Backbone as a ProteinNet text record, in pm:
[ID]
protein_1_A
[PRIMARY]
MDHANQRAIGIIGLGIMGSAIADQLISKGFSVFGFDPNPKAAAKARKSGVKTLKDVESLLTHSHQLLSSLPSNEAFATCCERLIQFRTTKQAASTPSSAVVLAETSTLAIEVKQHQQSKLAAAGITMLDCPLSGTGAQARVGDLVVYASGPTKAIRAMMPVFAGFSRSQVNVGRFGNGMRMKLVANLLVAIHNVAAAEAIMLGKRLGLNPSDVVRVVGDGAGSSRMLQIRGPMMASGNWQDATMKVSIWQKDMSIISQALAASNTPAPLFAASAPFYLAAQALGLGEQDTASVMAVLEQMVGDRR
[TERTIARY]
433.9	428.7	465.8	538.1	575.5	461.7	380.9	264.1	302.3	428.1	472.8	494.3	514.6	537.8	404.5	351.8	221.3	230.7	352.9	370.2	408.3	368.7	388.7	259.4	269.2	151.8	170.4	62	65.1	-10.9	49.9	-15.3	-33.2	-155.7	-190	-205	-113	-114.4	-12.9	91.7	201.9	216.1	100.8	99.9	122.4	63.5	85.4	51.1	-70.5	-114.1	-50.8	-52.6	0.1	145.5	226.3	369.4	391.9	310.4	323.7	285.2	179.7	137.5	248.2	306.1	414.7	532	568.5	680	652.3	530.9	495.1	501.2	449	448.4	590.9	674.9	814	882.9	852.8	914.9	868.6	753.9	702.1	741.8	825.3	875	799.9	704.6	632.5	716.1	699.1	754.9	648.8	679.4	579.4	612.3	515.9	523.4	425.2	461.9	375.3	370.6	263	248.5	188.7	246.6	191	227.3	130	159.9	248.7	258.6	343.7	488.4	577.7	717.4	785.7	754.6	817.2	774.5	643.6	593	653.7	664.1	722.6	869.8	942.6	1085.3	1108.1	1026.2	1038.4	1010.4	906.8	872.4	982	1042.3	1149.3	1267.6	1297.7	1407.3	1377.9	1248.4	1208.5	1199.7	1224.1	1223.7	1108.3	1019.7	908	959.6	916.9	952.4	849.9	880.3	784.1	777.9	657.5	632.5	582.2	588.6	557.7	408.9	326	181.5	108.6	-19.1	-94.3	-117.9	-137.8	-167.7	-48.5	71.5	191.1	190.6	115.4	107.4	54	-35.9	-98.4	-1.8	111	211.3	296.4	280.1	359.1	274.6	149.3	64.2	-82.7	-161.3	-305.8	-376.3	-297.9	-352.9	-311.6	-411	-383.8	-450.4	-386.1	-443.2	-443.5	-546.8	-545.9	-570.3	-494.4	-507.2	-497.6	-612.8	-618.4	-693.1	-659.8	-714.7	-850.4	-896.6	-1019.2	-1093.7	-1220.5	-1301.4	-1237.9	-1184.9	-1127.5	-1005.3	-920	-799.6	-836.5	-937.1	-981	-1041.3	-1125.8	-1189.9	-1085.6	-985.3	-880.4	-805.4	-770.2	-698.2	-783.4	-910	-999.6	-1009.6	-1021.3	-1031.2	-906.4	-790.5	-665.5	-656.9	-699.1	-697.4	-795.2	-913.4	-1015.2	-967.9	-908.9	-859.8	-753.9	-663.7	-557.9	-615.6	-714.5	-771.6	-857.5	-904.6	-997.7	-936.3	-806.8	-742.4	-726.4	-710.5	-695	-570.8	-464.4	-339.6	-357.6	-423.9	-444.6	-542	-643.1	-744.5	-689	-580.1	-523.9	-440.8	-411.3	-332.6	-418	-398.4	-476.6	-455	-560.2	-546.9	-612.3	-542	-594.9	-691.2	-765.9	-857.3	-776.9	-822.2	-757.4	-847.1	-787.3	-861.4	-801.8	-888.4	-848	-915.6	-835.9	-888.6	-875	-987.8	-988.9	-996.9	-892.4	-883.5	-916.1	-943.7	-964.5	-1101.2	-1113.8	-1242.6	-1311.3	-1400.3	-1475.6	-1622.1	-1710	-1853.7	-1887.8	-1981.5	-2018.9	-2065.4	-2145	-2196.6	-2084.9	-1979.2	-1863.6	-1796	-1777.2	-1714.6	-1804.5	-1933.9	-2025.9	-2025.2	-2018.8	-2015.5	-1892.7	-1777.1	-1654.3	-1650.6	-1712.3	-1714.8	-1777.7	-1891.6	-1961.2	-1881.1	-1813.3	-1733	-1610.3	-1546.6	-1429.6	-1467.5	-1584.4	-1629.5	-1642.5	-1689.1	-1703.9	-1569.6	-1461.7	-1326.5	-1253.5	-1326.5	-1265.8	-1187.6	-1218.4	-1150.5	-1251.8	-1226.3	-1312	-1266.1	-1355.2	-1321	-1377.6	-1296.3	-1340	-1339.5	-1433.3	-1438.8	-1375.4	-1254.5	-1176	-1112.9	-1191.9	-1131.6	-1059	-970.8	-884	-916.3	-910.7	-925.9	-787.9	-748.1	-617.1	-557.2	-464.3	-397.7	-272.4	-210.3	-85.8	22.1	24.2	122.3	99.3	-25.8	-56.6	-17.4	-40.4	-5.5	143.2	225.5	371	416	337.1	375	278.9	195.9	104.4	-15.3	-46.4	-157.2	-285.3	-328.8	-450	-550.8	-677.6	-783.6	-841.6	-853.7	-910.7	-1057.8	-1145.3	-1287.7	-1314.3	-1304.2	-1316.4	-1462	-1506.8	-1642.8	-1646.2	-1733.1	-1743.6	-1747.3	-1720.8	-1725.4	-1631	-1684.4	-1608.8	-1481.9	-1491.2	-1375.9	-1260.8	-1292.4	-1188.6	-1128.8	-1212.5	-1161.9	-1067.2	-1106.9	-1021.9	-886.3	-886.5	-761.1	-670.3	-730.8	-652.3	-612.7	-666.7	-639.8	-490.7	-409.5	-266.3	-201.3	-249.1	-197.4	-239.5	-367.5	-416.3	-338.1	-313.6	-241.3	-97.7	-46.9	89.1	109.4	0.1	16.4	-79.5	-158.6	-255	-254.3	-308.5	-314.6	-444.5	-547.4	-675.9	-743.1	-808.1	-876.1	-1016.2	-1118.8	-1255.8	-1337.8	-1402.4	-1496.8	-1630.1	-1670.3	-1792.5	-1913.1	-1897.2	-2013.9	-2018.4	-2136.7	-2159.3	-2082.9	-2057.3	-1982.9	-2048.4	-1966.9	-2016.8	-2022.3	-2028.1	-2030.9	-1899.1	-1790.8	-1663	-1670.7	-1722.5	-1735.4	-1838.5	-1944.8	-2045.5	-1981.5	-1900.1	-1831.5	-1729.5	-1662.2	-1561.2	-1624.9	-1744.4	-1811.5	-1844.6	-1886.9	-1915.2	-1786.6	-1678.2	-1550.2	-1500.1	-1510.5	-1457.7	-1541.4	-1670.2	-1751.5	-1693	-1657.7	-1598.8	-1461.1	-1383.6	-1250.2	-1261.9	-1357.2	-1376.1	-1405.7	-1491	-1531	-1417.2	-1357.9	-1254.1	-1129.7	-1099.7	-983.1	-998.9	-1115.6	-1142.2	-1151.7	-1213	-1224.7	-1086.6	-994	-857.9	-793.1	-811.4	-754.9	-815.8	-946.6	-1013.1	-957.6	-939.4	-891.2	-749.3	-663.3	-525.7	-522.7	-607.6	-614.5	-659.6	-759.2	-804	-688.9	-617.1	-504.8	-401.5	-368.4	-272.7	-318.8	-445.3	-497.4	-517.1	-513.9	-516.7	-375.8	-275.5	-137.3	-66.8	-128.7	-65.3	24.3	124.6	210.2	129.9	115.8	35.5	80	210	260.2	216	209.9	162.2	14.7	-61.9	-205.2	-223.2	-149.5	-161.1	-122.1	-13.6	36.6	-56.8	-100.1	-179	-324	-386.8	-526.9	-536.1	-432.9	-433.5	-429.8	-401.1	-395.9	-519.4	-618.3	-736.9	-865.8	-976.2	-1108.5	-1140.9	-1074.9	-1102.5	-1022.2	-948.6	-861.9	-939.4	-872.3	-922.2	-801.4	-820.5	-708.4	-656	-745.3	-701	-616.4	-652.2	-570.5	-432.8	-429.8	-303.8	-215.9	-277.8	-200.4	-172.5	-275.9	-256.9	-229.7	-256.6	-229.2	-85.6	14	153	182.7	122.3	141.6	82	-37	-104.7	-26.3	25	98.8	226.5	291.6	417.1	397.2	275.6	248.9	312.9	340.2	405.9	314	245.9	155.1	191.6	318.6	363	375.9	413.2	429.7	292.7	219.7	79.7	61.7	-22.7	-67.1	-206.6	-275.7	-400	-408.1	-397	-398.2	-538.3	-542.9	-671.4	-747.9	-678.9	-744.9	-811.1	-746.5	-805.3	-917.1	-900.1	-1002.3	-1135.1	-1128.2	-1251.5	-1338.6	-1272.1	-1345.4	-1418.2	-1349.6	-1410.5	-1528.7	-1511.5	-1618.9	-1741.9	-1718.7	-1829	-1905.2	-1832.4	-1897.5	-1980.7	-1926.7	-2002.2	-2128.7	-2116.5	-2232.5	-2341.1	-2300.8	-2397.8	-2467.8	-2392.6	-2451.7	-2549.3	-2514.4	-2605	-2735.1	-2723.3	-2842.4	-2928.7	-2864.4	-2937.8	-3011	-2955.5	-3016.2	-3097.2	-3110.7	-3185.3	-3134.8	-3002.4	-2940.4	-2893.9	-2945.2	-2897.1	-2756.9	-2669.3	-2531.4	-2480.9	-2534.6	-2498	-2350.1	-2285.6	-2144.1	-2057.3	-2091.6	-2018.5	-2033.4	-2156.5	-2180.8	-2099.3	-2084.5	-2007.7	-1857.9	-1811.2	-1667.9	-1627.7	-1720.4	-1687.6	-1623.4	-1672.6	-1612.2	-1464.2	-1418.8	-1277.7	-1185.7	-1230.1	-1149.7	-1152.4	-1267.9	-1276.4	-1188.5	-1185.7	-1103.3	-954.8	-916.2	-776.4	-737.1	-828.9	-804.1	-788	-874.4	-869.9	-740.9	-681.2	-555.5	-434.1	-461.4	-352.5	-286.1	-358.7	-301.7	-351.6	-400.7	-460.2	-368.2	-238.4	-142.7	-82.6	-129.9	-77.6	-177.1	-137	-217.3	-342.3	-444	-568	-549.4	-434.9	-402.6	-396.8	-389.1	-381.7	-511	-616	-733.8	-693.6	-582.3	-529.6	-494.2	-445.1	-410.4	-533.8	-647.7	-772.2	-809.1	-797.9	-826.6	-728.6	-602.3	-502.6	-536.7	-584.8	-628	-746.7	-835.6	-956.1	-923.7	-816.8	-779.8	-661.3	-614.7	-503.2	-370	-359.1	-233.2	-161.9	-85.8	-17.1	126.1	165.8	302.5	402.7
-879.2	-920.2	-1066	-1097.9	-1235.6	-1302.8	-1377.9	-1439	-1551.4	-1596	-1700.9	-1645.6	-1513.6	-1451.7	-1419.8	-1516.8	-1499.7	-1422.9	-1388.7	-1315.2	-1170.2	-1117.7	-976.3	-902.1	-797.8	-721.6	-574.9	-510.6	-367.8	-292.7	-188.6	-109.4	33.9	81	218.7	298.5	390.6	468.5	414.7	493.3	448.8	539.1	576.2	656.7	570.8	608.9	538.4	390.1	359.8	221.1	148.6	213.6	148.5	109.9	198.1	168.6	57.2	55	-51.5	-186.6	-187.7	-311	-358.8	-265.9	-300.4	-363.4	-304.4	-357.3	-500	-524.3	-658.7	-759.4	-721.4	-812.5	-842.8	-740.5	-761.4	-857.5	-842.7	-931.4	-1075.7	-1095.9	-1231.2	-1284.5	-1212	-1261.9	-1216.7	-1126	-1073.4	-967	-958.1	-846.8	-737.5	-621.8	-515.6	-400	-369.1	-253.1	-150	-23.4	76.7	207.2	280.6	415.4	507.6	627	733.6	865.3	955.8	1083.6	1175.4	1144.6	1223.9	1176.1	1259.4	1217	1171.5	1236.9	1199.4	1059.6	1031.1	898.6	791.7	822.5	726.9	701.3	807.5	794	711.8	735.6	661.4	513	483.9	345.2	277	351.8	296.2	252	329.9	294.5	166.3	135.5	14.3	-108	-88.3	-202.9	-209.9	-111.1	-107.6	-61.1	-129.7	-88.8	14.4	141.1	246.8	276.3	308.1	332.5	473.8	521	660.4	690.5	588	609.6	483.1	498.7	388.2	277.1	313.7	210.8	118.4	167.2	83.4	-37.8	-30.2	-144.3	-267.6	-246.8	-359.1	-435.9	-377.2	-448.9	-540.1	-530.9	-612.8	-709.9	-676.6	-763.9	-740.3	-846.2	-834.8	-848.8	-837.6	-831.9	-698.5	-612.4	-477.6	-451.6	-364.7	-312.9	-161.5	-97.5	48.8	95.8	198.5	259.7	409.7	474.3	613.7	702.4	831.9	920.8	983.1	976.3	1049.3	986.9	1025.6	981.2	1024.7	1146	1202.2	1122.4	1089.8	1012.8	875.2	813.7	681.4	689	788.4	803.3	824.5	906	933.1	805.6	726.5	601.7	503.2	495.2	404.6	445.4	574.3	623.3	587.6	599	567.1	417.4	335	190.7	152.1	211.2	181.2	224.6	342.5	393.4	300.3	254.3	164.3	33.5	-20.8	-150.5	-142.4	-24.1	-11.8	54.6	86.9	144.2	36.3	80.4	-15.1	-100.4	-37.3	-111.4	-221.1	-186.5	-286.8	-393.2	-351.5	-445.2	-542.8	-506.7	-590.5	-705.8	-701.7	-808.8	-880.9	-1012.5	-1087.4	-1032.2	-1023.9	-971.3	-1065.5	-1088.9	-1174	-1094.2	-1166.4	-1100.4	-1019.5	-899.8	-812.4	-801.7	-811.2	-792.7	-672.9	-580.5	-464.2	-472.7	-492.4	-494.2	-353.7	-286.6	-148.6	-150.3	-98.4	-109.6	19	127	256.7	264.9	362.8	391.8	500.4	456.7	546.6	508.8	601.6	574.4	454.5	372.2	251.7	285.5	391.2	425.2	467.1	525.6	563.5	437.7	339.5	214.5	140.1	138.5	69.5	131.8	264.1	334.2	293.8	292	255.6	106.7	25.5	-118.8	-149.3	-86.7	-113.7	-63.3	49.8	103.7	16.3	-31.4	-117.2	-251.3	-303.4	-432.4	-428.6	-315.4	-300.5	-305.9	-277.5	-281	-410	-506.9	-635.5	-637.6	-545.8	-540.6	-572.2	-677	-712.6	-637	-558.8	-482.1	-548.8	-553.8	-602.3	-486.7	-488.7	-390	-454.6	-411.1	-479.3	-382.4	-306.2	-216.5	-294.4	-223.7	-286.7	-237	-326	-288.2	-284.4	-164.9	-149.6	-15	29.3	157.2	139.2	250.6	244.3	170.6	191.2	121.6	-29.1	-69.4	-212.2	-267	-185.1	-228.3	-256.4	-179.2	-196.5	-334.4	-396.3	-527.9	-636.7	-605.7	-705.5	-735.6	-647.8	-670.4	-606	-649.3	-596.1	-708.4	-668.6	-761.8	-710.8	-798.7	-761.8	-801.1	-702.8	-728.7	-737.8	-856.4	-874.5	-897.4	-823.5	-842.9	-830.5	-911.3	-913.4	-1056.1	-1077.1	-1210.9	-1308.3	-1424.4	-1522.2	-1568.2	-1591.4	-1640.3	-1540	-1412.5	-1309.3	-1296.6	-1307.5	-1302.3	-1418	-1536.7	-1654.6	-1635.5	-1574.9	-1552.8	-1454.5	-1359.6	-1257.3	-1296.9	-1404.5	-1442.4	-1458.8	-1519	-1527.2	-1390.2	-1293.3	-1156.8	-1095.5	-1108.9	-1056.3	-1116.8	-1247.3	-1316	-1266.3	-1207.7	-1157.7	-1029.7	-959	-834.4	-820.8	-924.8	-913.7	-1039.9	-1029	-1145.5	-1223	-1159	-1225.9	-1173.4	-1261.8	-1226.5	-1288.6	-1205.4	-1253.9	-1218	-1319.2	-1294.6	-1259.6	-1132.5	-1087.9	-1082.2	-1137.3	-1150	-1054.8	-1008.9	-930.2	-798.8	-748.2	-623.4	-512.9	-442	-335.3	-374.7	-506.3	-550.7	-520.1	-513.4	-476.6	-338.5	-242.5	-106.5	-99.1	-175.8	-175.6	-222.2	-328	-377.9	-274.8	-210.4	-110.1	7.9	49.4	161.1	126.5	2.9	-42	-38.6	-90.4	-93.7	47	137.1	271.6	354.5	324.4	390.7	360	233.1	194.8	256.7	264	325.9	471.3	543.2	685	703.5	617.6	627	582.4	467.8	411.2	499.1	568.3	655.3	770.6	834.3	943.6	889.2	770.7	710.3	681.4	637	610.4	738.3	848	976.1	1021.6	1005.3	1043.1	962.3	831.7	745.5	784	810.1	848.9	983.5	1075.2	1205.9	1191.8	1107.7	1085	1030.4	933.5	877.6	983.3	1069.9	1177.8	1267.6	1304.4	1399.5	1335.2	1200.6	1129.3	1103.2	1149.7	1135	1010.9	939.2	819.6	853.7	770.7	784.5	737.9	823.1	785.7	654.9	630.2	505.7	384.8	402.7	294	266.8	373.1	356.7	271.2	305	230.1	84.5	62	-74.3	-157.7	-100.9	-178.5	-194.5	-84.4	-90.9	-165.1	-149.2	-216	-366.4	-419.8	-564.9	-617.3	-529.6	-570.1	-556.3	-562	-561.3	-428.4	-320.9	-189.9	-160.5	-258.8	-235.5	-223.2	-167.3	-163.1	-158.3	-190.2	-183.2	-41.3	57.4	196.3	235.1	184.6	211.1	146.7	26	-44.7	20.2	65.6	115.8	265.3	343.5	488.1	537.9	453.6	492	535.9	460.8	503.4	639.3	670.9	801.6	910.9	882.3	978.8	1000	892.2	900.5	982.3	970	1040.7	1179.4	1205.8	1334.6	1346.3	1234.8	1235	1171.6	1255.3	1206.3	1261.7	1297.9	1353	1244.8	1123.2	1013.9	952.4	1008.4	972.5	834	753.9	627.6	643.4	749.6	795.6	944.9	1024.1	1169	1218.2	1318.8	1376.9	1425.7	1486.1	1540.5	1431.2	1316.2	1204.9	1139.3	1134.7	1074.5	1150.8	1280.3	1357.1	1302	1253.2	1191.4	1066	985	863.7	897	998.6	1040	1083.4	1152.7	1199.8	1083.3	982	865.9	790.5	775.9	709.2	787.6	920	1004.9	989.2	982.6	965.3	830.4	726.1	593.3	588.1	655.2	660.3	730.6	841.5	916.7	836.6	771.3	696.1	576	519.8	401.2	434.5	564.5	608.9	539.8	534.7	469.1	572	567	659.8	620.7	718.8	690.5	803.8	815.6	928.8	932	817.3	817.2	861.3	816.7	861.2	1012.3	1061.3	1205.2	1284.1	1228.7	1297.2	1298.7	1199.3	1192.4	1288.1	1319.3	1397.5	1533.1	1611.3	1743.2	1738.5	1629.2	1620.1	1615.6	1548.7	1543.7	1677.9	1743.7	1877.3	1975.5	1961.5	2050.1	2026.5	1899.7	1869.7	1934.7	1930.9	1995.8	2146.2	2203.7	2348	2389.3	2298.3	2326.5	2315.8	2287.3	2276.9	2141.1	2038.2	1904.2	1812.6	1870	1792.3	1689.4	1716.9	1623.6	1529.1	1536.4	1449	1337.5	1244.7	1125.7	1160.3	1076.6	1099.7	1081.7	1030.2	1028.2	1170.2	1267.5	1408	1459.6	1378.8	1421.4	1443.4	1382.6	1405.1	1551.7	1614.8	1756.6	1842	1798	1870.7	1866.5	1748.1	1736.1	1818.3	1819.8	1899.2	2047.9	2092.6	2231.4	2259.4	2163.7	2181.8	2197.9	2129.9	2138.9	2230.6	2297.1	2390.5	2323.2	2196.8	2123	2129.8	2236	2255.9	2208.7	2129.6	2074.2	2179.8
-2947.6	-2806.7	-2791.8	-2687.5	-2660.1	-2584.9	-2659.4	-2596.4	-2500.4	-2509.2	-2417.3	-2278	-2270.6	-2140.1	-2073.8	-2005.7	-1942.5	-1810.5	-1768.1	-1643.4	-1668.9	-1785.5	-1816.4	-1786.8	-1708	-1663.7	-1698.9	-1742.9	-1769.2	-1661.8	-1606	-1500.3	-1547	-1538.8	-1575.3	-1446.2	-1422.1	-1299	-1200.7	-1174.8	-1089.2	-966.4	-909.4	-788.2	-665.3	-554.1	-427.6	-439.5	-489	-498	-616.3	-733.4	-852.6	-840.3	-782.2	-766.7	-665.7	-558.7	-458.4	-517.8	-598.1	-666	-758.9	-833.2	-925.3	-849.8	-737	-657.5	-612.1	-567.3	-521.8	-636.6	-752.3	-867	-914.3	-916.4	-956.1	-860.3	-731.2	-631.4	-647.3	-714.3	-737.5	-874.4	-946	-1073.2	-1196.4	-1181.6	-1297.3	-1368.3	-1498.4	-1574.9	-1577.5	-1524.7	-1511	-1605.2	-1691	-1778.6	-1724.5	-1727.4	-1666.4	-1741.7	-1716.4	-1773	-1668.3	-1658.5	-1575.6	-1641.9	-1660.1	-1726.1	-1642.2	-1512.7	-1424.1	-1435.9	-1489.3	-1508.9	-1380.3	-1267.4	-1140.7	-1096.6	-1112.9	-1075.9	-1165.3	-1294.6	-1389.3	-1358.3	-1328	-1298.8	-1171.9	-1070.6	-945.2	-968	-1048.3	-1076.4	-1157.9	-1248.4	-1331.7	-1246.1	-1142.5	-1052.6	-975.9	-960.6	-887.6	-977.9	-1106.6	-1197.7	-1293.7	-1291.1	-1385.3	-1521.5	-1626.3	-1762.1	-1807.1	-1787.7	-1816.2	-1965.6	-2013.5	-2154.5	-2176.3	-2300.3	-2331.5	-2334.5	-2356	-2358.8	-2314.4	-2281.8	-2224.2	-2325.4	-2453.4	-2552.7	-2578.3	-2551.7	-2570.6	-2478.3	-2368.5	-2277.3	-2348.5	-2445.1	-2514.1	-2602.8	-2635.2	-2714.8	-2628.6	-2496.8	-2405	-2322.7	-2297.8	-2216.7	-2249.2	-2238.3	-2254.1	-2119.3	-2012.6	-1877.6	-1816.5	-1793.3	-1746.2	-1611.7	-1532.7	-1408.7	-1418.5	-1365.3	-1360.3	-1218.1	-1179.6	-1047.5	-1068.6	-1078.4	-1123.4	-1024.2	-1021	-918.3	-948.1	-1074.2	-1107.1	-1224.2	-1239.2	-1352.6	-1483.9	-1484.8	-1607.8	-1652.3	-1556.5	-1589.7	-1643.3	-1583.3	-1628.2	-1767.7	-1791.6	-1923.2	-2032.5	-2003.5	-2101.6	-2137.6	-2037.8	-2063.5	-2143.3	-2111.4	-2184.1	-2331.1	-2356.4	-2494	-2573.6	-2509.8	-2579.4	-2610.5	-2516.8	-2539	-2649.4	-2645.9	-2747	-2885.4	-2892.1	-3020	-3078	-2992.7	-3038.8	-3091.3	-3018.2	-3055.5	-3181.6	-3216.2	-3328.8	-3451.6	-3448	-3566.4	-3672.3	-3797.3	-3907.5	-3889	-3837.8	-3818.4	-3714.5	-3603.8	-3499.8	-3546.8	-3621.9	-3668	-3771.1	-3838	-3943.1	-3888	-3759.1	-3697.1	-3594.3	-3580.2	-3482.1	-3341.6	-3266.3	-3130.2	-3030.2	-2920.9	-2815.2	-2729.1	-2648	-2556.2	-2454.9	-2426.4	-2329.5	-2206.7	-2088.9	-1963.9	-1890.7	-1852.9	-1773.4	-1637.3	-1533.1	-1396.6	-1339.3	-1321.2	-1274	-1121.4	-1054.6	-908.5	-834.2	-907	-842.6	-774.6	-685.6	-623	-704.6	-793.5	-881	-873.9	-909.4	-905.5	-993.9	-949.5	-1023.5	-1164.7	-1178.7	-1310.8	-1406.1	-1353	-1436	-1489.5	-1403.2	-1445.8	-1544.5	-1518.8	-1608.9	-1748.3	-1754.9	-1883.5	-1963.8	-1898.3	-1967.7	-2000.6	-1917	-1942.4	-2077.9	-2106.5	-2232.9	-2352.1	-2337.3	-2446.8	-2472.5	-2367.5	-2381.9	-2444.3	-2406.4	-2459	-2610.9	-2663.1	-2807.6	-2879.3	-2806.2	-2863.3	-2828.7	-2773.3	-2740.9	-2611.9	-2521.9	-2392.6	-2282.4	-2206	-2093.4	-1970.1	-1915	-1795.7	-1671.9	-1568	-1438	-1339.1	-1247.1	-1139.3	-1017	-981.9	-878	-778.9	-704	-604.9	-496.2	-426.8	-327.7	-187.3	-92.9	47.2	110.2	154.8	216.2	182.9	264	243.5	158.1	122.7	49.4	127.5	259.8	343.8	340.5	341.8	332.4	194.9	91.1	-44.9	-57.2	13.8	5.2	53.1	141.2	193.6	147.2	46.4	-7.7	79.6	173.5	266.9	213.9	95.8	33.8	13.4	0.7	-39	-169.7	-269.3	-398.6	-400.8	-425.6	-442.6	-592.9	-648.4	-793.2	-834	-935.3	-985.2	-1136.3	-1197.5	-1342.4	-1393.5	-1523.1	-1581.2	-1510	-1474.6	-1396.7	-1468.3	-1599.1	-1675	-1669.1	-1683.4	-1680.5	-1541.2	-1438.5	-1301.2	-1276.3	-1322	-1303	-1370.7	-1488.5	-1561.1	-1488.7	-1416.6	-1347.1	-1205.7	-1154.5	-1015.7	-983.5	-1071.9	-1039.4	-1025.7	-1103.2	-1092.6	-959.5	-925.9	-798.3	-681.1	-689.5	-581.6	-570.7	-678.6	-678.6	-599.9	-567.1	-491.4	-374.1	-343.3	-233.9	-148.7	-28.5	60	43.5	-14.7	-33.2	-158.5	-230.9	-354.5	-351.2	-363	-349.1	-473	-531.6	-640.8	-576.5	-585.4	-517.9	-611.7	-734.2	-820.9	-938.4	-969.1	-1090.6	-1089	-1209.1	-1224.1	-1141.2	-1066.1	-979.4	-833.6	-807.2	-667.5	-597	-674.9	-615.4	-554.2	-630	-578.4	-466.2	-476.7	-368.3	-237.9	-247	-127.5	-77.4	-171	-135.4	-62.7	-103.2	-37.1	107.5	129.4	266.6	348.9	290.9	361.6	391.9	292.8	312.4	409.4	419	521.6	659.7	681.4	809.3	828.5	722.1	731.2	774.1	713.2	746.3	894.6	947.5	1088.3	1180.8	1149	1235.2	1240.9	1131.9	1129.9	1228.9	1225.9	1320	1462.5	1477.3	1610.6	1669.4	1585.1	1632.7	1684.1	1610.1	1652.8	1785.1	1801.4	1926.1	2043.3	2022	2129.7	2172	2074	2104.6	2175.9	2132.6	2198.3	2343.1	2367.3	2505	2589.2	2534.5	2607.8	2643.5	2547.4	2572.5	2686.2	2683.5	2782.1	2919.8	2920.4	3048	3100.5	3023.5	3067.2	3016.7	2922.2	2868.2	2750.1	2728.8	2611	2488.8	2386	2269	2204	2200.5	2141.8	2223.3	2355.7	2441.4	2416.9	2394.6	2365.5	2241.1	2135.6	2010.1	2029.9	2102.5	2122.1	2209	2320.3	2416.4	2370.1	2333.4	2289.2	2155.8	2073.1	1943.4	1952.5	2070.1	2089.4	2160.9	2181.7	2256.7	2178.5	2251.9	2189.3	2122.4	2163.6	2105.3	1980.5	1931.5	1816.7	1686	1586.1	1448.6	1357.9	1230.7	1137.3	1125.6	1137.5	1128.2	1249.2	1367.6	1485.8	1469.4	1414.4	1397.3	1290.6	1181.3	1067.2	1078.4	1110.8	1116.9	1257.9	1358	1495.5	1519	1470.3	1490.2	1428.3	1313.9	1251.4	1339.2	1392.4	1479.1	1607.6	1663.4	1789.8	1774.5	1658.5	1636.1	1576.3	1530.5	1466.9	1329.9	1266.3	1135.7	1031.5	956.1	851.8	713.9	698.8	570	462.3	501.3	405.4	380.4	284.4	264.2	204.1	268.2	210.3	151.4	187.5	125.7	152.2	46.8	63.1	99.1	185	224.4	101.4	6.9	-112.1	-194.9	-207.5	-282.7	-202.3	-71.2	15.3	6.6	-20.1	-33.8	-146.3	-253.1	-363.8	-316.6	-236.4	-182.4	-91.6	-8.2	82.3	3.8	-107.2	-190.3	-252.7	-300.8	-361.8	-258.1	-136.6	-29.9	2.4	11.3	42.3	-63.7	-189.2	-297.9	-287.7	-253.2	-239.6	-122.2	-14.2	101.6	65.7	-6.3	-46	-142.9	-238.9	-340.8	-280.6	-173.8	-111.2	13.5	42.5	161.6	289	302.4	417.4	519.4	641.4	744.3	789.4	805.6	847.1	935.2	1056.8	1142.9	1181	1198.5	1235.5	1117.6	998.4	879.7	863.3	881.4	868.4	970.5	1090.1	1193.8	1162.5	1086.2	1055.7	943.4	853.4	734.2	763.5	861.9	886.7	924.8	982.2	1021.9	899.8	794.6	672.2	599.8	601.4	542.4	618.2	750.6	832.9	806.4	787.8	756.2	624.2	528.6	399.2	420	503.7	529.1	599.6	673.7	742.6	648.8	522	425.2	420.8	467.3	475.6	364.4	257	148.9	87	82.1	21.9	124.7	248.8	353.2	384.7	467.9	494.6	575.7	561.2	635.7	786.6	829.1	972.4	1027.9	937.1	979.1	1040	1046.9	1124.1	1269.8	1309.1	1444.3	1462.8	1357.2	1365.4	1390.9	1339.4	1361.2	1509.3	1570.8	1714.1	1795.9	1753.5	1825.8	1820.1	1707	1693.8	1786	1797.6	1880	2026.7	2072.6	2214.5	2238.3	2131.2	2145.9	2163	2119.2	2130.6	1997.5	1973.3	1845.5	1856.6	1759.3	1762.3	1719.5
[MASK]
+++++++++++++++++++++++++++++++++++++++++++++++++++++++++++++++++++++++++++++++++++++++++++++++++++++++++++++++++++++++++++++++++++++++++++++++++++++++++++++++++++++++++++++++++++++++++++++++++++++++++++++++++++++++++++++++++++++++++++++++++++++++++++++++++++++++++++++++++++++++++++++++++++++++++++++++++

């Protein structure tokens, strides 16, 4: 590895978020190496300038600063095992190795991240819990917030990388606080997304142009980021280009529900929003954007496109 190249970054997972992060980093002059087991995702990223590799452990031969953006606990566990195995083999142990930092950006249960953190530490890999606030569409233009948590020294070392793909980077303290902050943010996203669909539907039924509703209300006191970002998709009825798939969002909803139960926190508005996402899934919209909750409201009033 060329240790002089301090702007080489390894990305594990090149889906909606990972590929957008890679694009932003490349535009800022970083050399981005990536791995994704999905050949289509890897091929798409390669066309954008990512140097794709055959396996996750190969990333360590190019950079000791890694980011992961993965869809499930299983995918994360598999990648961690491969990294640990590589770092603890006799061949790897026989050569000097620098400190490795893995900034985990996915929305996964805190206990899952904590379990992997301790295992990675034993292999000389410092893991940070760094979930992101923002949709895939926001990621494409660098409009993300990084909730970084974990050892301060490692966070400081990763800050230039975070700044390369986000508009704001916040050290929120001890490991796990990133996910705690993310759960609070996503609870609001779940509610605001459905609220945006309700508002647009009301406007339609009052005879207003849905696009006008998004534009005018989005500039006033009733606005929200979800109205601004997903409102145009809802107004046009086009939610095929997913920035957050309904099927993946169900995982996030489940983690929030578990946190609410564990902390004995009442959340009647969140509870009211959950059936709309389940209904979107039932309508066969699992691979489409969560803006498709609008389709659920359309079904309720008999307004089929």
